[in-house]
MOPAC internal coordinates of N, CA, C and O (Angstrom, degrees):
PM7 1SCF
backbone

  N    0.0000 0     0.00 0     0.00 0    0    0    0
  C    1.4332 1     0.00 0     0.00 0    1    0    0
  C    1.5200 1   109.73 1     0.00 0    2    1    0
  O    1.2310 1   121.24 1   -32.86 1    3    2    1
  N    1.3362 1   115.24 1   147.14 1    3    2    1
  C    1.4493 1   119.77 1   179.33 1    5    3    2
  C    1.5190 1   112.27 1   -78.48 1    6    5    3
  O    1.2310 1   120.73 1   -23.17 1    7    6    5
  N    1.2321 1   116.22 1   156.83 1    7    6    5
  C    1.4654 1   120.20 1   176.83 1    9    7    6
  C    1.5042 1   111.65 1   -85.41 1   10    9    7
  O    1.2310 1   121.20 1   -29.12 1   11   10    9
  N    1.2928 1   115.32 1   150.88 1   11   10    9
  C    1.4627 1   122.21 1   177.83 1   13   11   10
  C    1.5360 1   107.92 1   -68.45 1   14   13   11
  O    1.2310 1   120.39 1   -37.22 1   15   14   13
  N    1.3622 1   116.86 1   142.78 1   15   14   13
  C    1.4705 1   117.88 1  -178.24 1   17   15   14
  C    1.5257 1   114.03 1   -56.07 1   18   17   15
  O    1.2310 1   119.86 1   147.68 1   19   18   17
  N    1.3203 1   117.88 1   -32.32 1   19   18   17
  C    1.4585 1   119.44 1   178.76 1   21   19   18
  C    1.5275 1   111.57 1   -67.63 1   22   21   19
  O    1.2310 1   120.53 1   146.42 1   23   22   21
  N    1.3544 1   116.59 1   -33.58 1   23   22   21
  C    1.4707 1   121.00 1   176.74 1   25   23   22
  C    1.5091 1   110.64 1   -65.55 1   26   25   23
  O    1.2310 1   120.41 1   137.36 1   27   26   25
  N    1.3335 1   116.83 1   -42.64 1   27   26   25
  C    1.4424 1   120.25 1   179.05 1   29   27   26
  C    1.5060 1   111.67 1   -64.15 1   30   29   27
  O    1.2310 1   120.19 1   140.77 1   31   30   29
  N    1.3139 1   117.24 1   -39.23 1   31   30   29
  C    1.4571 1   122.13 1   179.74 1   33   31   30
  C    1.5479 1   109.19 1   -67.47 1   34   33   31
  O    1.2310 1   119.64 1   139.79 1   35   34   33
  N    1.3029 1   118.28 1   -40.21 1   35   34   33
  C    1.4441 1   121.22 1   178.19 1   37   35   34
  C    1.5393 1   112.02 1   -65.96 1   38   37   35
  O    1.2310 1   121.69 1   141.84 1   39   38   37
  N    1.3474 1   114.36 1   -38.16 1   39   38   37
  C    1.4831 1   119.25 1   179.83 1   41   39   38
  C    1.5224 1   107.99 1   -68.60 1   42   41   39
  O    1.2310 1   118.76 1   139.05 1   43   42   41
  N    1.2959 1   119.97 1   -40.95 1   43   42   41
  C    1.4829 1   122.92 1   177.77 1   45   43   42
  C    1.5200 1   110.62 1   -62.33 1   46   45   43
  O    1.2310 1   121.21 1   138.40 1   47   46   45
  N    1.3397 1   115.28 1   -41.60 1   47   46   45
  C    1.4909 1   119.55 1   178.79 1   49   47   46
  C    1.5197 1   110.40 1   -63.50 1   50   49   47
  O    1.2310 1   120.80 1   138.76 1   51   50   49
  N    1.3162 1   116.08 1   -41.24 1   51   50   49
  C    1.4776 1   119.85 1   179.41 1   53   51   50
  C    1.5049 1   111.83 1   -65.09 1   54   53   51
  O    1.2310 1   120.41 1   140.35 1   55   54   53
  N    1.3428 1   116.82 1   -39.65 1   55   54   53
  C    1.4310 1   120.00 1   177.45 1   57   55   54
  C    1.5302 1   111.51 1   -65.54 1   58   57   55
  O    1.2310 1   121.04 1   137.46 1   59   58   57
  N    1.3278 1   115.62 1   -42.54 1   59   58   57
  C    1.4769 1   118.93 1   177.14 1   61   59   58
  C    1.5117 1   112.17 1   -64.27 1   62   61   59
  O    1.2310 1   120.81 1   141.56 1   63   62   61
  N    1.3236 1   116.06 1   -38.44 1   63   62   61
  C    1.4932 1   119.95 1   178.36 1   65   63   62
  C    1.5171 1   110.37 1   -61.83 1   66   65   63
  O    1.2310 1   120.62 1   135.38 1   67   66   65
  N    1.3173 1   116.42 1   -44.62 1   67   66   65
  C    1.4785 1   120.59 1   179.95 1   69   67   66
  C    1.5545 1   110.75 1   -64.62 1   70   69   67
  O    1.2310 1   121.43 1   139.65 1   71   70   69
  N    1.3270 1   114.87 1   -40.35 1   71   70   69
  C    1.4649 1   119.48 1  -179.40 1   73   71   70
  C    1.5146 1   110.89 1   -63.49 1   74   73   71
  O    1.2310 1   120.27 1   132.25 1   75   74   73
  N    1.3042 1   117.10 1   -47.75 1   75   74   73
  C    1.4704 1   120.66 1  -176.77 1   77   75   74
  C    1.5169 1   112.61 1   -72.19 1   78   77   75
  O    1.2310 1   120.94 1   147.61 1   79   78   77
  N    1.3340 1   115.81 1   -32.39 1   79   78   77
  C    1.4657 1   119.82 1   173.86 1   81   79   78
  C    1.5327 1   110.02 1   -64.29 1   82   81   79
  O    1.2310 1   120.95 1   140.00 1   83   82   81
  N    1.3274 1   115.79 1   -40.00 1   83   82   81
  C    1.4612 1   120.61 1   176.99 1   85   83   82
  C    1.5477 1   111.03 1   -62.93 1   86   85   83
  O    1.2310 1   120.43 1   141.24 1   87   86   85
  N    1.3473 1   116.79 1   -38.76 1   87   86   85
  C    1.4613 1   119.28 1   177.13 1   89   87   86
  C    1.5130 1   111.06 1   -64.28 1   90   89   87
  O    1.2310 1   119.89 1   141.33 1   91   90   89
  N    1.2957 1   117.82 1   -38.67 1   91   90   89
  C    1.4783 1   121.34 1   178.43 1   93   91   90
  C    1.5153 1   110.08 1   -64.95 1   94   93   91
  O    1.2310 1   119.47 1   138.14 1   95   94   93
  N    1.3072 1   118.61 1   -41.86 1   95   94   93
  C    1.4421 1   122.01 1   178.44 1   97   95   94
  C    1.5508 1   110.05 1   -65.19 1   98   97   95
  O    1.2310 1   121.65 1   140.57 1   99   98   97
  N    1.3172 1   114.45 1   -39.43 1   99   98   97
  C    1.5053 1   118.46 1   178.74 1  101   99   98
  C    1.5375 1   108.85 1   -64.23 1  102  101   99
  O    1.2310 1   119.52 1   139.94 1  103  102  101
  N    1.3089 1   118.53 1   -40.06 1  103  102  101
  C    1.4548 1   121.71 1   177.34 1  105  103  102
  C    1.5317 1   110.25 1   -60.64 1  106  105  103
  O    1.2310 1   119.69 1   130.67 1  107  106  105
  N    1.3212 1   118.20 1   -49.33 1  107  106  105
  C    1.4518 1   123.03 1  -179.50 1  109  107  106
  C    1.5512 1   109.99 1   -62.83 1  110  109  107
  O    1.2310 1   120.06 1   137.40 1  111  110  109
  N    1.3112 1   117.48 1   -42.60 1  111  110  109
  C    1.4707 1   120.76 1  -178.69 1  113  111  110
  C    1.5117 1   110.57 1   -65.57 1  114  113  111
  O    1.2310 1   120.09 1   142.18 1  115  114  113
  N    1.3186 1   117.44 1   -37.82 1  115  114  113
  C    1.4492 1   121.38 1   177.30 1  117  115  114
  C    1.5316 1   111.48 1   -63.31 1  118  117  115
  O    1.2310 1   119.92 1   136.53 1  119  118  117
  N    1.3049 1   117.75 1   -43.47 1  119  118  117
  C    1.4518 1   121.45 1   176.76 1  121  119  118
  C    1.5267 1   110.59 1   -62.92 1  122  121  119
  O    1.2310 1   120.82 1   135.40 1  123  122  121
  N    1.3361 1   116.04 1   -44.60 1  123  122  121
  C    1.4663 1   119.48 1  -178.89 1  125  123  122
  C    1.5236 1   111.99 1   -64.06 1  126  125  123
  O    1.2310 1   120.95 1   135.14 1  127  126  125
  N    1.3286 1   115.79 1   -44.86 1  127  126  125
  C    1.4527 1   119.61 1  -177.83 1  129  127  126
  C    1.5459 1   111.98 1   -64.73 1  130  129  127
  O    1.2310 1   120.37 1   129.34 1  131  130  129
  N    1.3199 1   116.90 1   -50.66 1  131  130  129
  C    1.4533 1   119.95 1  -178.82 1  133  131  130
  C    1.5280 1   112.36 1   -68.61 1  134  133  131
  O    1.2310 1   120.37 1   148.08 1  135  134  133
  N    1.3358 1   116.89 1   -31.92 1  135  134  133
  C    1.4605 1   119.04 1   174.20 1  137  135  134
  C    1.4821 1   112.57 1   -68.97 1  138  137  135
  O    1.2310 1   119.67 1   140.69 1  139  138  137
  N    1.3276 1   118.24 1   -39.31 1  139  138  137
  C    1.4546 1   121.28 1   177.95 1  141  139  138
  C    1.5178 1   112.57 1   -65.98 1  142  141  139
  O    1.2310 1   120.76 1   140.80 1  143  142  141
  N    1.3194 1   116.16 1   -39.20 1  143  142  141
  C    1.4645 1   120.93 1   177.59 1  145  143  142
  C    1.5429 1   108.79 1   -63.84 1  146  145  143
  O    1.2310 1   120.92 1   135.58 1  147  146  145
  N    1.3341 1   115.84 1   -44.42 1  147  146  145
  C    1.4592 1   120.15 1   179.10 1  149  147  146
  C    1.5166 1   111.44 1   -63.34 1  150  149  147
  O    1.2310 1   120.40 1   137.88 1  151  150  149
  N    1.3142 1   116.84 1   -42.12 1  151  150  149
  C    1.4696 1   121.50 1   179.80 1  153  151  150
  C    1.5485 1   108.16 1   -63.39 1  154  153  151
  O    1.2310 1   119.97 1   136.57 1  155  154  153
  N    1.3535 1   117.66 1   -43.43 1  155  154  153
  C    1.4427 1   120.56 1   179.90 1  157  155  154
  C    1.5400 1   112.00 1   -60.68 1  158  157  155
  O    1.2310 1   121.24 1   133.88 1  159  158  157
  N    1.3381 1   115.24 1   -46.12 1  159  158  157
  C    1.4624 1   119.42 1   178.95 1  161  159  158
  C    1.5109 1   110.80 1   -62.55 1  162  161  159
  O    1.2310 1   120.24 1   139.34 1  163  162  161
  N    1.3233 1   117.15 1   -40.66 1  163  162  161
  C    1.4858 1   120.95 1   176.85 1  165  163  162
  C    1.4852 1   112.07 1   -58.05 1  166  165  163
  O    1.2310 1   120.52 1   135.50 1  167  166  165
  N    1.3211 1   116.62 1   -44.50 1  167  166  165
  C    1.4936 1   120.41 1   179.45 1  169  167  166
  C    1.5160 1   111.26 1   -65.62 1  170  169  167
  O    1.2310 1   119.99 1   142.06 1  171  170  169
  N    1.3384 1   117.62 1   -37.94 1  171  170  169
  C    1.4767 1   120.49 1  -179.07 1  173  171  170
  C    1.5158 1   111.25 1   -69.80 1  174  173  171
  O    1.2310 1   120.04 1   141.92 1  175  174  173
  N    1.3335 1   117.53 1   -38.08 1  175  174  173
  C    1.4678 1   122.63 1  -174.52 1  177  175  174
  C    1.5339 1   114.12 1  -100.05 1  178  177  175
  O    1.2310 1   120.84 1   174.68 1  179  178  177
  N    1.3426 1   116.00 1    -5.32 1  179  178  177
  C    1.4469 1   122.33 1  -177.80 1  181  179  178
  C    1.5339 1   112.39 1    51.60 1  182  181  179
  O    1.2310 1   121.93 1  -130.17 1  183  182  181
  N    1.3563 1   113.91 1    49.83 1  183  182  181
  C    1.4521 1   119.67 1  -179.01 1  185  183  182
  C    1.5178 1   115.47 1  -100.25 1  186  185  183
  O    1.2310 1   120.28 1  -173.86 1  187  186  185
  N    1.3345 1   117.06 1     6.14 1  187  186  185
  C    1.4454 1   119.08 1  -178.46 1  189  187  186
  C    1.5153 1   110.18 1    80.12 1  190  189  187
  O    1.2310 1   120.46 1    20.36 1  191  190  189
  N    1.3175 1   116.72 1  -159.64 1  191  190  189
  C    1.4928 1   117.59 1  -174.21 1  193  191  190
  C    1.4913 1   114.76 1   -85.31 1  194  193  191
  O    1.2310 1   118.99 1  -171.52 1  195  194  193
  N    1.3174 1   119.53 1     8.48 1  195  194  193
  C    1.4619 1   121.13 1  -170.09 1  197  195  194
  C    1.5480 1   113.41 1   -68.60 1  198  197  195
  O    1.2310 1   119.78 1   136.27 1  199  198  197
  N    1.2642 1   118.03 1   -43.73 1  199  198  197
  C    1.4825 1   120.22 1  -179.41 1  201  199  198
  C    1.5549 1   108.74 1   -73.70 1  202  201  199
  O    1.2310 1   120.38 1   147.32 1  203  202  201
  N    1.3185 1   116.88 1   -32.68 1  203  202  201
  C    1.4514 1   121.07 1   174.33 1  205  203  202
  C    1.5306 1   110.67 1   -60.08 1  206  205  203
  O    1.2310 1   121.06 1   133.93 1  207  206  205
  N    1.3244 1   115.57 1   -46.07 1  207  206  205
  C    1.4735 1   120.57 1   178.65 1  209  207  206
  C    1.4815 1   110.25 1   -64.70 1  210  209  207
  O    1.2310 1   119.74 1   137.82 1  211  210  209
  N    1.3413 1   118.10 1   -42.18 1  211  210  209
  C    1.4598 1   122.61 1   176.22 1  213  211  210
  C    1.5141 1   111.71 1   -61.36 1  214  213  211
  O    1.2310 1   120.30 1   140.82 1  215  214  213
  N    1.3328 1   117.03 1   -39.18 1  215  214  213
  C    1.4581 1   120.55 1   176.40 1  217  215  214
  C    1.5209 1   112.79 1   -63.91 1  218  217  215
  O    1.2310 1   120.53 1   137.67 1  219  218  217
  N    1.3313 1   116.60 1   -42.33 1  219  218  217
  C    1.4612 1   121.02 1   176.87 1  221  219  218
  C    1.5096 1   112.17 1   -60.67 1  222  221  219
  O    1.2310 1   121.61 1   133.02 1  223  222  221
  N    1.3414 1   114.53 1   -46.98 1  223  222  221
  C    1.4933 1   119.09 1   179.73 1  225  223  222
  C    1.5149 1   111.31 1   -63.76 1  226  225  223
  O    1.2310 1   120.13 1   139.27 1  227  226  225
  N    1.3230 1   117.36 1   -40.73 1  227  226  225
  C    1.4559 1   121.36 1   178.87 1  229  227  226
  C    1.5318 1   110.74 1   -64.21 1  230  229  227
  O    1.2310 1   120.91 1   135.67 1  231  230  229
  N    1.3195 1   115.87 1   -44.33 1  231  230  229
  C    1.4669 1   120.11 1   179.02 1  233  231  230
  C    1.5140 1   111.20 1   -63.74 1  234  233  231
  O    1.2310 1   119.64 1   140.23 1  235  234  233
  N    1.3359 1   118.29 1   -39.77 1  235  234  233
  C    1.4697 1   121.58 1   179.18 1  237  235  234
  C    1.5326 1   109.57 1   -67.03 1  238  237  235
  O    1.2310 1   120.13 1   138.13 1  239  238  237
  N    1.3302 1   117.36 1   -41.87 1  239  238  237
  C    1.4786 1   118.78 1  -178.86 1  241  239  238
  C    1.5210 1   111.77 1   -65.17 1  242  241  239
  O    1.2310 1   120.76 1   134.33 1  243  242  241
  N    1.3186 1   116.15 1   -45.67 1  243  242  241
  C    1.4833 1   120.71 1   178.86 1  245  243  242
  C    1.5305 1   111.93 1   -63.93 1  246  245  243
  O    1.2310 1   121.02 1   137.99 1  247  246  245
  N    1.3077 1   115.66 1   -42.01 1  247  246  245
  C    1.4774 1   120.43 1   177.92 1  249  247  246
  C    1.5211 1   110.87 1   -63.79 1  250  249  247
  O    1.2310 1   120.24 1   140.54 1  251  250  249
  N    1.3103 1   117.15 1   -39.46 1  251  250  249
  C    1.4723 1   121.63 1  -178.47 1  253  251  250
  C    1.5342 1   109.81 1   -66.71 1  254  253  251
  O    1.2310 1   120.68 1   139.05 1  255  254  253
  N    1.3376 1   116.31 1   -40.95 1  255  254  253
  C    1.4899 1   119.89 1   178.26 1  257  255  254
  C    1.5297 1   109.26 1   -65.17 1  258  257  255
  O    1.2310 1   119.85 1   138.53 1  259  258  257
  N    1.3157 1   117.90 1   -41.47 1  259  258  257
  C    1.4657 1   120.87 1   177.42 1  261  259  258
  C    1.5261 1   111.05 1   -63.25 1  262  261  259
  O    1.2310 1   121.20 1   141.97 1  263  262  261
  N    1.3576 1   115.31 1   -38.03 1  263  262  261
  C    1.4690 1   119.74 1   179.05 1  265  263  262
  C    1.5266 1   110.69 1   -66.03 1  266  265  263
  O    1.2310 1   120.55 1   137.48 1  267  266  265
  N    1.3193 1   116.55 1   -42.52 1  267  266  265
  C    1.4620 1   118.69 1   179.57 1  269  267  266
  C    1.5499 1   112.68 1   -65.99 1  270  269  267
  O    1.2310 1   120.48 1   146.87 1  271  270  269
  N    1.3170 1   116.69 1   -33.13 1  271  270  269
  C    1.4467 1   120.14 1   177.91 1  273  271  270
  C    1.5386 1   111.56 1   -73.74 1  274  273  271
  O    1.2310 1   119.56 1   150.37 1  275  274  273
  N    1.3026 1   118.44 1   -29.63 1  275  274  273
  C    1.4454 1   121.10 1  -175.77 1  277  275  274
  C    1.5234 1   113.62 1   -83.82 1  278  277  275
  O    1.2310 1   120.24 1   151.92 1  279  278  277
  N    1.3172 1   117.15 1   -28.08 1  279  278  277
  C    1.4564 1   120.65 1  -177.96 1  281  279  278
  C    1.5136 1   110.21 1   -88.93 1  282  281  279
  O    1.2310 1   119.97 1   -55.05 1  283  282  281
  N    1.3435 1   117.66 1   124.95 1  283  282  281
  C    1.4648 1   119.67 1  -177.74 1  285  283  282
  C    1.5250 1   108.54 1   -70.35 1  286  285  283
  O    1.2310 1   121.31 1   -27.55 1  287  286  285
  N    1.3568 1   115.11 1   152.45 1  287  286  285
  C    1.4742 1   117.92 1   177.07 1  289  287  286
  C    1.5155 1   111.49 1   -65.93 1  290  289  287
  O    1.2310 1   120.64 1   -33.69 1  291  290  289
  N    1.3140 1   116.39 1   146.31 1  291  290  289
  C    1.4631 1   119.56 1  -178.38 1  293  291  290
  C    1.5402 1   108.70 1   -75.89 1  294  293  291
  O    1.2310 1   121.29 1   -31.12 1  295  294  293
  N    1.3051 1   115.13 1   148.88 1  295  294  293
  C    1.4558 1   119.58 1   179.02 1  297  295  294
  C    1.5210 1   108.25 1  -115.80 1  298  297  295
  O    1.2310 1   120.45 1   -47.87 1  299  298  297
  N    1.3110 1   116.75 1   132.13 1  299  298  297
  C    1.4527 1   116.63 1  -177.68 1  301  299  298
  C    1.5093 1   112.42 1   -67.16 1  302  301  299
  O    1.2310 1   120.56 1   -32.39 1  303  302  301
  N    1.3094 1   116.53 1   147.61 1  303  302  301
  C    1.4289 1   121.99 1   179.55 1  305  303  302
  C    1.5226 1   108.46 1   -90.41 1  306  305  303
  O    1.2310 1   120.91 1   -47.42 1  307  306  305
  N    1.3171 1   115.86 1   132.58 1  307  306  305
  C    1.4565 1   118.99 1   175.64 1  309  307  306
  C    1.5229 1   112.88 1    82.48 1  310  309  307
  O    1.2310 1   118.68 1  -158.48 1  311  310  309
  N    1.2980 1   120.13 1    21.52 1  311  310  309
  C    1.4456 1   120.85 1   175.06 1  313  311  310
  C    1.5365 1   113.34 1    98.85 1  314  313  311
  O    1.2310 1   121.14 1     9.59 1  315  314  313
  N    1.3449 1   115.43 1  -170.41 1  315  314  313
  C    1.4577 1   119.44 1  -177.54 1  317  315  314
  C    1.5170 1   111.56 1   -68.85 1  318  317  315
  O    1.2310 1   120.97 1   -25.91 1  319  318  317
  N    1.3014 1   115.75 1   154.09 1  319  318  317
  C    1.4724 1   119.24 1   179.07 1  321  319  318
  C    1.5292 1   112.68 1   -71.18 1  322  321  319
  O    1.2310 1   120.98 1   139.96 1  323  322  321
  N    1.3013 1   115.73 1   -40.04 1  323  322  321
  C    1.4645 1   118.92 1  -179.19 1  325  323  322
  C    1.5251 1   108.25 1  -114.76 1  326  325  323
  O    1.2310 1   121.03 1   -86.67 1  327  326  325
  N    1.3508 1   115.63 1    93.33 1  327  326  325
  C    1.4308 1   117.29 1   179.79 1  329  327  326
  C    1.5452 1   110.71 1   -65.87 1  330  329  327
  O    1.2310 1   120.24 1   -26.88 1  331  330  329
  N    1.3029 1   117.14 1   153.12 1  331  330  329
  C    1.4708 1   119.39 1  -179.48 1  333  331  330
  C    1.5448 1   110.80 1   -62.23 1  334  333  331
  O    1.2310 1   120.03 1   -32.63 1  335  334  333
  N    1.3191 1   117.56 1   147.37 1  335  334  333
  C    1.4717 1   118.88 1  -179.46 1  337  335  334
  C    1.5194 1   109.12 1   -69.06 1  338  337  335
  O    1.2310 1   120.39 1   -31.46 1  339  338  337
  N    1.3291 1   116.86 1   148.54 1  339  338  337
  C    1.4815 1   119.56 1   178.39 1  341  339  338
  C    1.5331 1   110.71 1   -65.49 1  342  341  339
  O    1.2310 1   121.13 1   -27.91 1  343  342  341
  N    1.3309 1   115.45 1   152.09 1  343  342  341
  C    1.4516 1   119.23 1   179.09 1  345  343  342
  C    1.5112 1   110.39 1   -65.18 1  346  345  343
  O    1.2310 1   120.48 1   -44.17 1  347  346  345
  N    1.3054 1   116.68 1   135.83 1  347  346  345
  C    1.4616 1   121.57 1   178.20 1  349  347  346
  C    1.5670 1   108.72 1   -95.86 1  350  349  347
  O    1.2310 1   120.58 1   -42.26 1  351  350  349
  N    1.3399 1   116.49 1   137.74 1  351  350  349
  C    1.4897 1   118.30 1   178.07 1  353  351  350
  C    1.4948 1   111.87 1   -72.75 1  354  353  351
  O    1.2310 1   120.10 1   180.00 1  355  354  353

């Protein structure tokens, strides 16, 4: 038997929710990992917080790029925003 359209919509929403929650966790994990590596290097080299900050910024940049690649571009509803002008006689 086929599923009711509302069930399919709910299933798609649940899949999207899981996907985007996973992306958020990936972003946080990237910040934590690169920050921890920067903190560890700072402690080994006694350089203060500079490599830690660089690690956080690197992790954020890489996670943001991964986020942009994973999220599909939005599509306008109802056609283009600026329809072409009508032909003038």
